[in-house]
C-alpha positions, -999 to +999 in steps of 0.1 A: +403+155+633+391+140+600+398+149+561+377+170+538+372+136+518+358+120+551+334+149+556+323+148+518+310+110+519+297+119+553+272+139+542+263+116+509+255+089+533+237+112+554+214+119+521+208+087+520+232+081+484+238+041+479+259+049+447+285+073+432+292+067+396+322+077+376+353+079+363+380+091+395+411+110+388+441+120+406+424+150+421+397+126+437+421+095+451+411+111+489+376+107+479+380+074+464+397+064+495+369+081+517+343+058+497+359+029+502+354+027+535+317+039+534+283+021+529+281+036+494+287+019+464+313+029+437+305+025+396+333+031+377+323+041+342+341+043+312+332+072+304+322+103+323+292+112+302+274+077+309+282+084+345+261+117+343+231+095+324+231+071+350+228+100+378+204+114+363+183+084+354+184+076+388+170+111+396+145+106+372+133+074+381+134+079+421+126+117+428+162+119+445+193+136+430+216+102+414+257+112+421+281+110+398+321+119+399+344+130+378+384+147+378+393+182+372+395+200+336+390+170+308+368+150+333+346+173+343+341+185+309+327+154+299+297+156+323+284+189+299+261+172+280+251+152+310+244+187+329+226+197+302+204+165+299+193+165+332+188+203+336+163+206+304+152+174+320+146+183+354+159+153+367+178+160+402+216+149+402+245+158+422+280+162+404+312+161+423+344+172+405+380+177+414+405+204+409+440+209+417+451+223+452+437+259+456+462+267+487+499+265+465+499+258+428+529+232+422+519+221+388+509+259+377+483+257+352+484+222+340+445+210+332+428+236+352+398+247+337+376+269+351+349+240+358+326+262+382+322+290+358+315+271+324+289+248+341+271+275+356+248+279+330+243+243+326+231+240+366+213+249+394+238+258+415+277+254+404+304+268+433+337+252+448+347+240+483+372+260+498+369+248+533+360+213+548+342+225+578+315+236+553+315+208+533+280+193+553+262+226+546+273+230+516+264+189+504+230+192+522+220+227+503+231+213+470+206+181+475+181+208+487+185+226+456+191+197+434+156+185+441+138+216+445+111+224+418+122+227+389+142+198+396+179+195+382+216+192+384+238+208+410+278+211+406+304+208+437+343+212+430+364+197+457+406+207+454+421+177+460+443+198+491+406+208+509+397+169+500+433+158+519+430+189+547+423+172+579+398+194+600+376+192+634+345+169+633+316+188+617+279+176+623+258+167+597+226+182+589+199+162+592+174+165+557+142+171+564+106+168+544+096+201+523+062+200+513+049+223+485+020+243+488-012+236+472-025+260+444-042+289+457-083+291+458-089+314+436-067+298+409-089+266+415-120+289+413-110+301+383-099+270+363-132+252+380-152+276+357-137+278+330-136+238+326-172+241+335-181+267+306-160+242+283-180+221+255-150+204+244-124+198+268-092+179+266-064+175+292-028+174+280-001+154+305+034+168+300+070+164+311+064+173+355+033+148+354+057+126+355+073+130+388+075+102+410+054+119+437+027+130+411+011+104+393-018+090+417-034+124+415-035+129+382-047+099+373-074+104+398-086+141+383-086+123+350-112+094+362-133+121+382-136+144+354-143+120+328-125+142+306-102+126+274-069+129+275-034+132+254+003+134+266+034+147+250+062+121+249+077+128+282+042+126+295+039+088+286+028+065+313+014+094+336-024+077+336-025+044+312-029+047+276-043+013+282-079+035+296-104+041+273-099+081+274-064+080+257-067+097+225-030+100+216+003+115+225+012+144+202+049+131+189+048+163+163+037+199+164+010+198+147-011+183+117-004+151+132-041+127+138-040+131+171-044+169+165-073+165+150-090+165+191-064+193+199-083+217+166-114+208+180-110+215+219-120+249+229-100+242+266-072+222+275-060+212+307-024+214+304-008+196+333+029+195+337+039+207+309+072+225+302+085+240+271+120+225+268+097+198+250+095+200+216+060+222+213+032+195+213+007+218+195+010+256+182-010+277+204-025+310+180-049+337+182-079+317+174-068+282+189-087+265+223-082+284+258-052+266+280-054+261+316-016+259+329-014+235+363+019+225+376+046+228+399+061+263+384+044+288+365+042+287+327+072+301+308+052+321+283+063+316+250+054+319+210+032+288+212+028+286+247+005+316+265-024+296+291-047+321+300-053+302+337-024+290+357-028+268+385+006+266+406+013+243+434+018+209+441+002+193+415-016+160+429-031+175+458-043+209+438-060+185+412-078+165+439-092+199+449-098+212+414-122+179+411-142+184+438-154+217+424-161+199+388-173+169+394-202+151+381-205+188+365-192+181+333-224+170+307-196+176+277-165+160+293-166+136+270-172+153+237-142+143+221-142+108+224-157+105+192-124+110+180-108+086+195-112+054+177-104+068+144-071+082+159-058+056+175-064+034+144-047+056+122-016+057+146-017+021+143-020+017+104+001-013+096+020-019+126+014-059+119+029-053+082+052-086+075+077-066+054+117-071+056+128-050+065+105-042+094+092-013+097+090+007+127+052+003+134+063-031+133+092-026+159+071-007+183+044-033+176+062-067+187+082-047+214+047-038+228+042-077+233+075-085+248+073-062+274+049-067+308+026-036+320+060-027+349+089-034+319+112+000+316+116+009+274+145+034+273+149+051+238+180+068+222+174+097+205+164+091+167+137+084+140+119+061+162+116+081+190+090+093+173+075+063+160+074+050+196+061+081+212+031+080+190+026+045+185+039+027+220+008+025+247+026+030+285+006+015+312+026+030+340+047+061+342+083+062+332+080+031+318+094+047+285+122+065+292+127+094+257+145+127+262+123+152+240+141+184+262+178+179+252+172+152+233+204+139+227+222+112+215+239+084+236+218+085+266+196+056+258+222+029+270+231+045+303+193+051+310+187+017+309+216+006+326+203+030+353+166+015+354+179-021+355+198-016+385+170-006+401+142-027+392+162-056+386+134-076+385+115-059+359+120-066+322+143-036+308+153-030+269+173+001+252+160+010+222+189+026+203+202+037+171+232+020+153+246+061+155+234+067+194+244+037+205+282+038+189+283+068+210+285+051+246+286+014+230+319+014+259+290+008+287+286-028+274+313-036+299+301-019+325+267-035+326+286-070+322+307-061+355+278-056+366+260-085+359+230-068+344+199-082+332+198-058+298+181-065+264+197-038+238+180-036+209+198-018+181+178-004+148+207-003+122+204+019+090+236+028+089+231+064+089+221+094+112+186+084+099+166+115+114+188+142+099+188+123+065+155+120+062+151+162+071+179+161+046+149+146+018+123+166+033+140+198+024+154+186-009+188+183-003+210+155-018+218+128-003+255+133+013+278+133+042+254+114+070+259+076+061+287+051+078+295+018+086+290-006+113+311-033+132+298-068+135+274-056+165+272-093+179+307-103+176+315-063+190+282-076+217+306-110+223+339-091+226+327-074+260+314-112+274+276-099+264+255-124+244+246-107+208+219-120+177+209-106+147+174-111+132+170-121+102+130-120+094+104-100+109+084-130+121+118-136+144+116-107+161+094-118+192+113-150+194+144-136+193+136-106+223+116-134+242+148-157+243+172-127+248+149-119+282+151-155+290+187-162+285+190-132+314+225-111+313+233-085+291+221-095+254+227-072+224+201-077+197+205-065+162+174-057+136+178-037+102+150-010+102+132+004+072+129+039+075+104+048+042+077+050+066+092+082+077+083+096+043+051+078+038+035+085+067+051+115+089+051+137+050+034+125+023+001+109+042-002+138+067+001+163+040-030+146+026-048+152+055-038+184+058-051+194+021-084+174+026-090+196+059-084+225+036-107+214+010-136+208+035 
């Protein structure tokens, strides 16, 4: 006879799970003991939300579901933001939550919340395990559903009496690969005909293009067609931003410099675009034709309604599409003449030496200290727009940002997961002071795990993005500022190292020392956000006025 918790952990081992992140509770104690006897490493975090962010980032980077665990009620409810983060960001994740016994009720309704129904709109599947004998089947199905396109989170609730109840041994169900069909020949022919007729084609790479299995075929398609490309925020790195076909990133929805290429294009090949992202461009009745290439059919929106869809395994489908058009596109590079001007305008003043430093200078200096295989994980704030516009990515998933849920508090846990997976690579978390403090307690987790990780805090003592929008909309400056701890002492209190940058010229050497020293190192720098209005409002508004006049 075996306990239900033993079957659960055996099923996790059967899926190749190596780590479970979480904060266990009384209702998980059988599971904790089963993990203790297993090959799986239980990584205790300081907040359940951080456990979910780490598990989701594992799914994002590997394509395999990350696993997190909490107790019932308040612990499980702390996973809701992480569940939404994984759902909107298409990150495979399995959440395991506890519950009071269901065969008898010795504590009445104490701490009981209907977690299964609470999580239904936030997951691909949410269910309670009511029999130990069903555990291997349910776990196999949970991992399969979490991984299937479109990937996302699954929740399994294991009541404490089912976890502790003994049952006859049950055979594990071996996982098997599931191949995704390639796009239909008729769709490929239709798309090829549109590409062959285009005078000014443009490729756009979106969030789904960053799936670990996608990138090789996409890069080959760009190279073979010689069509220039842009990216969405979450599509950065899918094809190297160092190539001479890169035209920029759509960090705003319209009127930015990269939209000069978008507006002139007569055809956009949108590879992996997911409308959970803030729109990279606005479709209208007079705009370019759009071909949607992805694993899933397009979600038709007011701002996105493609005229052709190529649905299937993206990499192999693009190979077949390239076979149809390669060498037959005399106008493939028509928009490349705009490239130099767009990139020059975006990177303007990137080396300006004013103090405090501008966002452009910080992005520029971060790029200097991060090698090709380094990873930058962004929290959410005004700086995300600047990194999306200005930071040139060379590899997929080397700039981890969230443009779907766009939640604060995810930057540090995401960077921690990246540092665990790639201990020899430089990993940098970039956080605003607001977002950092939402999960700053995970500094202890990072130190305990002996991670090599640098955290760069951009300090403006405010919820900067909302304060900026408040000013742009002509509201009075009110309600969005706060005080901060001494971040250097704060880091040191956790056993990490801390540094404060005192001059713009010190950004690069301070970050270099932080990486060279190893361990967890927090670096804090003030930031001058006056560029938000000068560039993202005044300069772009003037650009639009010039276009209207001409």
